[in-house]
N, C-alpha and C positions, 0 to 999 in steps of 0.2 A: 838555455842560458839566457839571462836578461841582458838587455842591450846596455852596455857599460857607457856608451856615449850619453845616454839619457841620464844616468846617474851622475856622470861628470858634469853635465849642464846643470843638474839640480844642486850639486855641491857648490858650483861657481855662483849660482843665483843666491844661494843661502849666505855664502861668503860676502857677496857684494851688498846684500841686505845688512849684514852685521856691520860692515865697514861704513855704510851710509848712515846707519844708526849711531855709530861712534862719532862721526863727523857732526851730525845734528846735535848730539849731547855735548860736544865740545863747544859748538857755536852757541847753543842755548845757555850753557854755563856762564858765558861772558855777556850775555844780554842783560843790560842794566835794568830794564823794565820788568822782567819776569820776577814774580814774587813780590813786587812792590806796587802792584796795581790797586787802584781805588776799589775797595770791596774786599781786599785781602785783610783778614783779621790778625792782629798781633796784640795779645793780652799779656800784660806783665803785672805780677803782684809779688812783692817781696823778692825772694830768690827764684821764683818760678815764672816761666814764660811759656805761652801757648801760641803757636802759629798756625793759622788755617787759611791756606791760599784759595779761597773759593773762586775768585774771578779768574785767577791764573789757571786753575783746573778747567773751568768752563771754556776759556779761550783755547787751551791745548786740545781739549776734547773736540771743539768745533773744527779746528784746523786739521786734526787727525781724521775726523769723519769725512771731511771734504776730500782730503788726500786719498783715503782708502776707496771712497766712492769713485774718484777719478781713475784710479788703477784698475778697479773692477770694471768700469765702463770700457776702458781700453782693452782689457783682456776679453771681454765678451764680444767685442767688435771683430775679433780675429776670425 
């Protein structure tokens, strides 16, 4: 029979990650600078508009890369 305490810990960890992600999304949704950085393209012609957030994507990618590498570093040190 599998150890149920390990399953419980895994479920709690998954739940904590989901809650943390929800909080991050709420905070980032209120950040006035995201989506309006220099280098983000906004094209409008007639009734059509196209928005390409190039710099915002690069900044978020760099921040998430640093965060994931820090988490992996801490987990490997255990």
